[in-house]
N, C-alpha and C positions, 0 to 999 in steps of 0.2 A: 452249669449247663454246659455241656460237650458242644460242636460244633455237630449236625445234622449232618452224615454222607449219604445221600441218596444216589442207588448205582440203577432202582428200578422205573423213579421219574422223576422228571423234574425238581430240584430245589429250590422252592420259591425265594426262602431267603439269597440264594445267591442269584435271582431274577431281578429281585428288588434293588441288590445292591450293585448292578446293572443301570436301572435306572438311575438311583442318585448318582452314578458315576456321571452319565451321560450330562445329568442336570448342570453336576459341578462345573463342567466343562462347558455348555450351554452358556451359563452364567460367566463364567469366564471373558468368554467370548462376545456376553451383552455387555458388560461395564466395557472393552477395548471398544467397539464398532459401533455401539449405540449412542446418540449424543444428543439430550434432552433438548440443549438452546439452538444448534443448528440445522435441525432439523434434516442432516444429511449424513449418510454413511463417515465415521471415520475411524482411517486407516489406522493411526496409531494412537495409545494414551497417552497423554500427554505428564513427563513427572512435573511435579510440583510440590513445592514445600507444605507443608501442612498436616495434619492429621486427616481430612479428606480423602488427599491424595493417598494416605499411605492404606487406609481401608479400603481405597480402588484394586489398591496394587495385593491386598491379601487378597480379594475375590480373586486376582488372576490368578494367585499362587495358589488359588483351591479348586483352579483347576487341574492342576499338577497332583491335587487328593483325587481328582476323578480317573484322570490320568495310572497313576498309579494301582489303584482299587481295578484298575480291567487286566493289568497285567498280572497283576495279585491273582486273579482270579485262572485266569490262565495257567498260571505255575501251578495252581489249589489242581485243577481237573486233568492239567495231563500229565505230570511228574509221576503217574502211573500206568500212562497209556504208550502206546508204541506211535513211532509216526505214521503218518500219511499224508499221500501226496491228496488226497480229495481234501484236508482240511485249510492245507496250503491252495492250493485252485479256488477250492469256494470263497475265500478270502479276499484273492487278489481277484477277481471274477467281479464281485459284488462292485470293491473300489473300481474297477475299468470302467463296469456299465452304468454307473452314478454317472464317472469321468465324458466319457463319450455323449449320454444322454444329455444330461445341461449344453456340451458343446454342440449338439445336433439344435436343440432349442434355440439358442443364442443363436447362431448362424441363420436358423430360418427367419427368427423373428428380424434379425439386418436386410434379411433377402425381401423380405414379404409387408415390412412395416421398420421398425428402427428398434435398434438397439436401448436397451434399459440405459438409462443416464448414467447409474453407477458402473457398468459394461462399457462403455463406449470410446472411453481411453485406451481401454486393451486391447480392442479388435481395430488398431489404425497403424500401418507402418511397420516396424518390426517387433511389437507388441502384438500385433496380432500371428505371429507365425509362433512363436513366443507360447502365445496361450495355446495356440494350435496343438504343439508341442506338449506342452505341460498337460492337457486333455487327454491326447494319445497316449502318452507316456508316462501316467501320473509317479508312478514308481520311480523311475529315474530322474522323474523332476523334482521330485521334492515336495508333487501339491498334497502330500498328505502327511505328514512329519511321523503321524500316531501310525497309520494304518501300512507303513514303510519299515517303522519299527518294530509294529507288530508280527509284519513276514517274516522278518528277519531274526525275528527270536524262533517263531514256528522252525525257520531251518537248523536253529541250533539246539532247538527243545532236546531233541534228541542225545545230545552230549552231555548237557545240563542233567537231565537226566539219569545219565551214567555217575556224575561227579555226585551222583546220592546214592546210589546203588555201591561205590567204590570206597570213596571217604567217609571216615567214621563222622558225628554228627559235630564235633566240635571243629573240625576243618569245615564244613559247611556252614557254621555257624561264623568262623572268620572270614572267610570267601565274602559274604555278605556284607562283612563290617567294613573290608578293605573294595570293596566295590562303592560301599556309603561313602568312604572316606576321597574315594575319586569324585565324586559330586559338588563335597565342600571347599578340593583343593583349590578350583580359582579363587577362592575365599579368603585363604592363606597366603598362598604366595600371588596372590595377582596376576599372572601369563599364564603357568604352566596349569593344564588339565588334561587329563585323560576321561575326561566323561561328556559323552555320546548317546545318539539316541539308542544303538545297541548296545550299551554297558545299563542305559536307565530300564530298560524291558527286560534285560537278563536279573536285574538286581529284583522289578519285582515279580519275576517269576520265581527266584530261589526261593525270594519268599514267601512264596505260595506254596510251595514246594514243600518249604521246610514247617508251615501252619500243617499241611496237609500229613505228613510225615511224621511228625513231631510232637502235635498242640498238644493230644493229650495227657501225654504226660508233665505238661506244664500250667495245663487246665487251670487249677486252683490259685496260679499264680496272678492269671490275667482278672481281676478285679475290676467290674462294669465302672465304680467311683473312681477309684484310681485311674484308669484310661479316660476319662471325661475330663478328669482334675491334668493328666499329660496333654490332652489335647489344648485346654484351656492355655495352660502354661505355654505351649509351641506356638500357639495363634498370637498371643502376648506379645512374645518373645519377635514374632515375623513382624508384624504391624510396627513395634519400635525399632526393629533395624528398618523399616522402610521410611520409617519419619526422619532417623536418625539421617539416613545415605542420601537424605534426599534436602538437608540442610547444609551450607558451607563449613566443611570440616578438611584439615589437612590431614586426619587420618583417611576421611575417605577419598580424597585427593589422593595417598600416597597408597592405598593399596588397591585402587581402581574399583570402588565399589558402586560410583554413583550412576555406572552402566549397568548395574548389576540386580536393577531393581525386579526388572519382569520376574527375574528367576528366584529371585530372593536366597533362603537359607534352603539350598534343594534338599539333603537330607529330612527338612520337618514335615513336608506334605508327602512324603513316601512314608515319615514314622506314622503319621494322620493318618495317612490311607489304611498303613496294616492295621491300625487299631481300630479303624471303623469295620473293616471288613471282620475281625474277630468278633467285634459287638453285633453285629447284626447278623455275621453268618451262623451265630450260633442259636441265634433265634427262630424258634422251629415253626413258619410261617407256612407248612402246609397240615398244622391243625387250624388255620384262619380261616375264616367265610371260604365259599367256595367262589362265591360272585367276587371278592377282592384277587383270589389266589388269577383266576382267572384274566382279571383285568394285568395283573402284575406281569402273567405268562405271553401276554397279546401285545402288550409294550415292547418286556423288555429285548423281541430280538430282533425291533425296530432301529434299536439304539444306535448299532451301526451305522444306520444308513440316515440317521439325525446328524450324526458327525459327518458322514458323506455328505451331505443335503448343504449343511451349513458352514463347512468350510473349504468347501470346492470352490476351484479358481476363478467359477462367475457366481457362484451361490452364497456364497458369504457377501458379496456388493450386494447384491438382488435383496437376499433378507435384510440384511441390515437399515439398507437404504430404506426399504419402504416401510419395513420398522419405526425408523427414527421419523419419516415423515408422517407415517398415520400416531403418533403416539405426540402428547400434547404433558407438559409436566405438570404434575396439583398445584394448587393455588397457595397449599402447606408447604413448605421445602420435607420439611419431617415426613410428610406421607409416601413422599420418592421411592423410602426401600422398599415397603408398601407393594407401592406400584409395577414398580421393578418386577415384582417376584412375581406380580400378574401376570406382566408382559413375560419374562421367561416362560410360565406355565403354557401361558399359549401360546407361544410358539413351538414350545416343546410337544404340542399335543398335535399342532397342525402338521410339523414336518414328520412326528412319526406319523401322521394317518398318510402324509406323499410319500414315504420310505415304506408303509406296508404294498400301497401301490404299483411301486416302482419293483418294488421285491414280488409280489405276485405274477405282478403282467410281463416284467422284461427277465429280471434276476432269475429267478427259481426256473424258467422253463427252459435257460441258456444252459444252467448248470445241471438238470437235468440229463438235457442231449449231451454234454460236452463228458459229463463223470459216466454217463454210459458207455461211451465210447475207449474210456479208460482202462 
């Protein structure tokens, strides 16, 4: 079955992909910041020897699967479209509105009541000015690295599209391989890296564009079970790598891998993201029950908002501190993963509702006013 391309209606399969991608990102941040034992926000996930820590960092790295899916979706849809400033303005405006709204709420709480405990340390002394600047200028302060990279990707998208129009298919494939090599370069050479957020976004965009342009010519080669097998093998390698670099080893010290556990083997999540994109996007969800389609198409537009809330300068501190305080570990440790998934789902739903309210009451009216003046 080929990938359905809907030009007259929303592609429900792609909307489902947005939800899956944001769920993976939310799970990543849950693992980093949620602490069963202390019941307080955890700023950094500690690196410890053993398989338990290796699997925790696997979930962190699967957050990059979600990020990759978002970049791939962008390339898939925008590779054949012309550049529009409105697209850039909408994304920037949404980021700015969420950032400023959180700042205003926190300042009001501090003025008339008190700052939330997790936020109070960044609202004193020099940190206060840094917090204000990070909220008023979120792009320049890299308050949201993913949205910042996404905005830069939108700026360079016309030039990437021009490459598809002028370069042969083989050259585009080699360019994707080259950028993919940049992602693993630091693991091979230790200190040398040409990998950054923009290159990451460009790679995802090019993969999405390649799939849009050329997938049909290779569709019969992308079998579901082999793709699942590849995902399983890459995942096993990721866990093994996490475990190995957390143990004492001369090779780990020599290659400088101990400090690379957060990112892991960078190209693997990107490949997994591409395979997940292929498998889900070629399922014609437009034939699913109408109620399921409505639910998916209602939740999907809130995914960026979910990110802007739980990765906000104040938002992640508030969200994960309150979730940690309200959650207690089950008596049987084996149930922790199941309970953790339930918590992630609950947080996803709550943040989706908040995002819908902010977009409806604040972002969309301002967006409409601004775009009418352009």
